[in-house]
N, C-alpha and C positions, 0 to 999 in steps of 0.2 A: 297138293293147296291148300285144300281143308288142315293140314298140321303147321302150314306155315302161320295160315290164319286163324289157329289152336294158339300155335307158340307168340305170336304177336299179341294177342290176346291175355295172355297169363302177362307178359311183358310188360304189358301195363297196367295191365292193374297193379302187378308190385308195382309198379312206378308211382302211380295213386297211392299204394299205400305205403307205401315210402314215405312221401314229401307229407300226407296229412299225419303221419308219424312224426317228422323231422318235427313238421307249425306246431303239434299240441306241444311240442320239446320245450320250445322255444318261447310257446304262450305261457311255459308249465313256468319251466326259469325266471322267466319279468316278472308274474306275478310275486313269485316266492322271493326275488331281490326290491321288493314293492313294499311285497310285505314285513321287510327285514328293516329296511328304511323307518317302514312306518310304526314297528316295533318300537326301533332305537328315541324314538322320537316321542312317546309312550300314546301315541294318536291310535287307540286299539281300534275306534270302528273302521277305518283307515283299511288294517292291518287284517280285518276279518273282512271287509269285502275283495281283501286281494286273493286271501287265506282260499275262500268261496271258487276262485275264477283257477285258482290253481288245480283245487279239485274239479272243476268244471274241464281240465284239460288232464288231466289224470286221478279219476276221481279214489280210487284205492290207494293211494300216496298214504303212509303212515301218518310222513312226518307232518305231510299241510291236514292234516284227518285232527292228527295231536295238537298242534300250532292253535288252532281254527278252535281247539275245546277249552286252550289255554284263555285264547283274546275274549271270546267268550264269558271267561269265569271273571279275566279284569272285569269286562264289564258291568255286571252282574257285581262287583265285590266297591267297586265306587260308586253305583247304585245305593247299597248300602251304604257308602262313608256316607254322600249325601247326606241322607237318613238319622248316619247315626249309630246305623244297628251294628255294634261291635262283634261281635257272636259270629251272627252272619258273614260279616266279610273276613272274618280271618276264619273260616273254616272254606270260602273260597278261594283264600288263599294260599292256605296249604295245599287245598284238589292243584292247581295251579305247577306248584312247585315241587307237587309227589306224580304228577304226569310225567309219564314218559315218551322219548322217541319227538318231542314237542322245541319249541325253544329255547334255549338255555340263556336265552335273552330275561325273558320272561320268567323260570324260575329264578335268574336272580331280582329282577322288577318284585317280585312275589313276597319271594323273602325281605326286602328291605322294608316292604312295605310294611310287612308285620310288623317288625320291631319296633316302626314310627309309629302304630299304629293308634296304641292311647292315644298319644299327644295329638294326633290328627284332628283324633275322636273327641279331646276333650277342645279343641280350637273351632271345632264347625259346633260343638252343642254352644260355644262362645257368642260365635258369629250366630247362630239362630237365635241369641240370645235379644242378643243388637236388632236385629232387623226385626224384630217382635219389636222390639221397643219404637223404631220407628215406621213401624207399620199401627201404631197406638198412636203414636203422633198425628199420622193420617191422616187416622180415621176422625180424629175429635180438630179435623181441621186445621191446624198446628200445622202448618206444609211446609212452610221454613224452616222448623224444628225439626221438621222429620229430615230434609232435606239437608239439612248438619249432621244429623244422628249417620245419614249417608254417607256422607262425604267423607266424616271419622271413619267409618267401617271401611270406604275401599281405599283408606289410606296408607292401613295394615298392609307391606311389605308382601305376609302370607296369604293375605285372600286371594293371588294371583295364581297358586296354585293349582291344579284339576280338581284337587279334592273339591275345591268351592266353588265348582262353578254353578252350583243353583242359587247359591248366598247371591253369588254377584250378579247371574241373569234377577233375581228376584230386586235386587235391592235399587236395581239399574230399570224394571221397570216401577216401582214403588216411586222411584225420582222423578220418571217422565209423568206419572201421574200426577203428581204434585206440584211439575211444572206448569203441569196444562191446566191445574186448579188457583196456580198463582199467577194465573195469565187472564185468568176468566177474572177473577176474582179486580183484578187492572182492568180490563175493558169495560165491564158493571160501575168502576166505581167513576171515571173517567166517562162516561156514557151522562152517570146522575151529575155530575157537577155541570158536567153541557146543559141539562137540562132549563129552562130559564124559568124565570123567576117571575111567580103574577104576586103583582102588589095588591094590598088588601083593603077594602075600597074603605 
């Protein structure tokens, strides 16, 4: 009887371990698939989250570890580009391309961006200059002129690329502030026009 119980316990443990292993493998495969899809779309924050999930399922997986390193470097390179730090961005992109056992698409994206980097950084500086002009107009109370400058900036096709996310968000923030100031000026003007005129004796 004792022997039967022992056999049943061993069998039960084996089945439980097999079930856990199967679930972990399923979680890993799902996370890696979603990470690949995110990388294809250059959505590196989502890719990073999915690679972390993959490593939760398989802590020592070489591919997930290498790919996670790559996406972190790509995100850091993107931050450097946002700040027009060409040398720093180039170093990060080179590290992505040199990483072994990682994601081949990330390698291609890093190499492609390296070739485009001089143009991207130059454009970044140009956009930042235009943004500074719009901010200066706003600071001096020329809200309409500032909005016109922002409208011109945001109408450019290349501004929608991921490299210029900070420029876009900052420009929209200035525009929102300008619109609030313009509305406030209009309310004040309306209130003043409605003030009764007191006749002089």
